[in-house]
BAKERO-842062 format. One line per field, with one value per residue (C-alpha): x, y, z; residue in one letter. Coordinates in steps of 0.05 Angstrom, whole numbers. Layout:
% BAKERO-842062
x <- c(X:...)
y <- c(Y:...)
z <- c(Z:...)
type <- c(a:...)
***
This chain:
% BAKERO-842062
x <- c(-246:-190:-167:-219:-162:-158:-227:-200:-139:-183:-227:-166:-134:-199:-204:-131:-138:-201:-160:-103:-151:-178:-108:-87:-148:-140:-64:-35:6:-2:29:84:55:-8:28:79:25:-13:49:57:-16:-19:44:27:-42:-13:36:-19:-67:-12:7:-66:-79:-11:-1:56:43:-5:51:105:67:52:127:142:87:116:186:162:121:178:221:164:149:220:225:162:185:254:223:178:116:91:103:130:62:35:97:93:20:36:90:40:-11:40:29:-46:-61:-83:-20:-34:17:79:41:-1:60:60:-13:-43:13:4:-72:-70:-21:-62:-126:-88:-59:-122:-165:-108:-107:-181:-178:-119:-154:-217:-176:-136:-201:-223:-156:-162:-232:-212:-150:-189:-149:-83:-96:-116:-52:-8:-43:-32:43:49:15:62:123:97:88:146:120:50:79:121:63:17:68:77:2:-6:51:22:-48:-25:22:-14:-85:-105:-56:-71:-146:-146:-159:-214:-169:-114:-162:-183:-111:-90:-145:-124:-50:-68:-112:-53:-8:-62:-70:5:2:-60:-26:36:-8:-44:24:45:-21:-2:59:40:76:73:90:140:87:48:106:105:157:163:139:170:208:214:287:346:336:388:376:431:496:462:429:367:373:315:307:261:253:224:237:265:244:312:303:233:260:313:261:216:274:288:213:222:162:178:146:127:90:24:11:-54:-82:-73:-93:-167:-143:-112:-178:-217:-166:-163:-238:-241:-185:-215:-283:-251:-210:-271:-315:-263:-241:-178:-151:-94:-144:-188:-132:-102:-169:-176:-105:-114:-178:-142:-84:-131:-167)
y <- c(-327:-276:-245:-194:-145:-134:-101:-36:-38:-47:12:57:37:48:120:133:106:148:211:187:175:245:274:232:251:325:335:271:261:233:267:228:241:204:140:144:157:96:53:85:77:5:-19:20:-12:-81:-71:-47:-103:-157:-130:-129:-200:-228:-255:-222:-258:-203:-151:-196:-211:-137:-122:-180:-155:-84:-109:-153:-97:-48:-92:-99:-24:-5:-58:-31:40:31:-15:45:3:52:125:145:155:89:51:83:65:-6:-8:19:-34:-87:-68:-75:-137:-200:-242:-294:-348:-354:-382:-319:-277:-313:-325:-259:-219:-257:-251:-176:-164:-207:-168:-102:-113:-145:-86:-39:-67:-58:12:33:11:49:110:107:106:169:202:182:211:275:285:271:297:291:217:202:236:198:132:143:157:94:52:77:63:-7:-29:-78:-108:-117:-150:-198:-217:-225:-268:-312:-320:-340:-392:-422:-421:-462:-510:-519:-498:-525:-584:-605:-591:-537:-477:-446:-446:-411:-360:-342:-342:-298:-247:-247:-235:-177:-146:-151:-114:-61:-54:-42:13:42:46:78:131:144:147:203:240:241:285:357:425:450:520:525:549:484:436:389:347:279:302:258:294:259:279:316:391:445:506:557:521:464:400:369:295:248:205:152:201:256:329:351:414:445:431:461:524:529:522:574:621:615:616:553:512:439:375:325:260:258:194:157:168:97:103:88:19:9:27:-23:-78:-67:-71:-135:-169:-148:-176:-241:-245:-235:-284:-338:-383:-401:-346:-392:-444:-390:-357:-424:-442:-375:-379:-450:-431:-371:-414:-466:-411)
z <- c(421:427:492:515:527:451:448:478:433:372:393:404:338:301:326:310:239:228:245:201:144:149:149:90:48:65:64:33:96:166:226:261:329:310:291:348:400:377:391:459:479:453:489:553:555:542:600:647:627:634:703:725:700:719:648:611:545:525:531:502:438:431:432:384:337:340:324:267:236:247:201:151:152:136:82:48:57:25:-28:-47:-32:21:36:104:138:112:137:206:212:192:247:298:280:298:371:363:322:360:369:422:404:362:302:301:285:218:204:231:196:131:136:149:92:45:62:59:-10:-38:-17:-37:-108:-117:-85:-129:-193:-175:-154:-219:-258:-222:-240:-313:-317:-282:-325:-389:-448:-412:-397:-469:-494:-444:-460:-535:-522:-479:-532:-586:-542:-527:-600:-596:-532:-563:-625:-584:-539:-599:-635:-574:-567:-640:-634:-571:-600:-660:-624:-558:-577:-645:-647:-575:-581:-527:-573:-530:-469:-508:-537:-466:-443:-501:-487:-413:-430:-477:-423:-374:-423:-434:-358:-353:-406:-372:-304:-335:-366:-300:-265:-312:-298:-224:-238:-222:-221:-150:-126:-68:-20:-28:-20:39:73:39:-30:-83:-138:-206:-219:-188:-184:-187:-144:-151:-135:-99:-122:-91:-103:-116:-54:-24:34:-10:3:70:107:92:17:18:51:-3:-58:-25:-17:-92:-109:-151:-172:-185:-211:-158:-160:-123:-84:-75:-5:21:94:77:55:124:155:112:122:197:204:164:203:269:250:228:292:335:297:287:344:305:260:238:212:181:141:121:90:54:28:2:-35:-66:-89:-118:-157)
type <- c(m:i:n:e:g:y:y:f:l:f:a:v:a:f:v:w:i:i:f:a:t:i:q:d:l:r:k:r:e:v:a:n:w:l:n:f:s:l:v:g:v:a:l:a:y:r:a:f:y:s:s:f:r:g:d:w:d:f:f:l:f:g:v:l:g:f:v:l:f:f:v:l:g:y:a:f:y:y:g:r:v:f:a:g:g:d:s:k:l:l:i:a:l:g:a:v:l:p:f:e:k:l:g:d:l:f:y:v:t:l:g:f:l:f:v:l:f:f:i:g:t:m:y:s:l:i:y:s:l:v:i:s:i:r:q:g:k:r:f:i:a:e:f:d:v:r:i:r:k:s:k:v:l:f:f:l:v:l:a:l:i:v:v:l:f:i:t:e:g:i:m:a:g:n:w:m:l:w:v:i:s:g:v:f:i:i:l:i:v:l:l:y:v:y:l:m:a:v:d:r:c:m:i:v:l:r:s:p:g:k:l:a:e:g:d:w:i:i:s:d:i:r:v:g:n:r:w:i:r:k:s:v:h:g:l:s:l:e:e:i:r:l:l:r:k:n:r:k:s:i:y:v:k:d:g:i:p:f:i:p:v:f:l:m:a:f:i:m:v:v:v:l:s:i:l:s:a:n:f:q:e:l:f:s:g:v:l:s:l:f:l:q:f)
***
């Protein structure tokens, strides 16, 4: 069983993520103070608990987890995997997750990221379906455009499937396997076109009064004699003030509210951590089953 000191940390983080989820769903952003305060509370509690118990491993692994997730958070942020609020919450959770030995820094981290991205993939597909239904005509038009632009890709994939079906399927006697593989490959290509169409549907014209710090613009914008450059950081407060001063509406890309995924992943990992006597052994088994599949 995990150290009983983690139960309070889990409860605190759960409350913090609930508030972050509400903010993300309402405003598509998470306040910095919320993420930073979670780091402060988590590390302060670890220090107090370690001092009280006379065992500083609890605090040390919290610091190591924070440093590790700090690196991961920045890597995901600059890789455009996560927005700023998502990355900062990931960093904060590094001070919360149950690291009790050096091996946990690998297995718990890998386990959490595996759960996070697996749930995130399912969540994103469902959310994209909601967007495509809401956008209706616009989505159909964008999908049609993407299909037309992907004709060459479709023909190349289809030609490759036919060649492999003849050489490796019929001649080798594995035609059913290659029929299934061909269908799967075509579905992957269609999924790519579908996601590109949904991505276009997430571009909206926003009035200057509704712009928020961190909004992603889709191209450089000229405002008077100045240029606002497209950046991984999104719009700054100074750039928003300039746009409002010039009353300039711009196209920005809406993001998917991803904090609910953190909530679901955190709950799952916490439950697994509490129920499992050896999280390293548990995740190793899950990962091996996934790889075999």
